[in-house]
C-alpha positions, 0 to 999 in steps of 0.5 A: 948441158954438156956438164949434165951429160958428163955428170950423168956418165960419171954417176953411171960409171961410179955406180957400175964400179961400186956394183962390181965391187959388191958383186965380188964381195958377196960370200956366196952365190945364192944372193948374187941374183938378188943383188943383180936384180936390185942393181939392175933396177937402180941402173934403170933409174940412173939411165932414165934420170935425164929423161925424167929431168927433161919431162919434169917428172923427176920431182914427181918421182922424188915426192912419190918416193919420199911419201912412200918412205914416210909411210913405211917409217910411220908404220915401223914407229907404230909397230915399235910403239905397240910392241913397247906397250905390250911388253912389261918393261917395268918389272925389269927396273929397280924399285926406285925407278918404278915409283916404289922408292925414289933414289933422291928426295932432295934432302941430305941424310935421307936414304938414297940421298947423295953426298958430294964433297966440295968440288973445285975447278981450275986449281 
């Protein structure tokens, strides 16, 4: 029990130090209110962590966060897939990659073939 309290206080201390460093590293004052707001939300979560553990709601909270994160990732992948389908990338590729001509047909002497001298390893 005492170790958990020590760990909790240590987490809050480290967080406050990192937040102070970030606040000093911000180049302009226009973003300061956003950083303070976000850091305040995270601090609230850190303060309520022991309470969530005692009530058993920590796993519920984590699973809700992970499912939301999964949905956001899935939507991002879907948007990227739609964008790639809409764009015509084949026009930028050379003919040998688009089906017009293959770079290597597997037989020596043909156009686009590759000739390699003897390779020795270990000498």
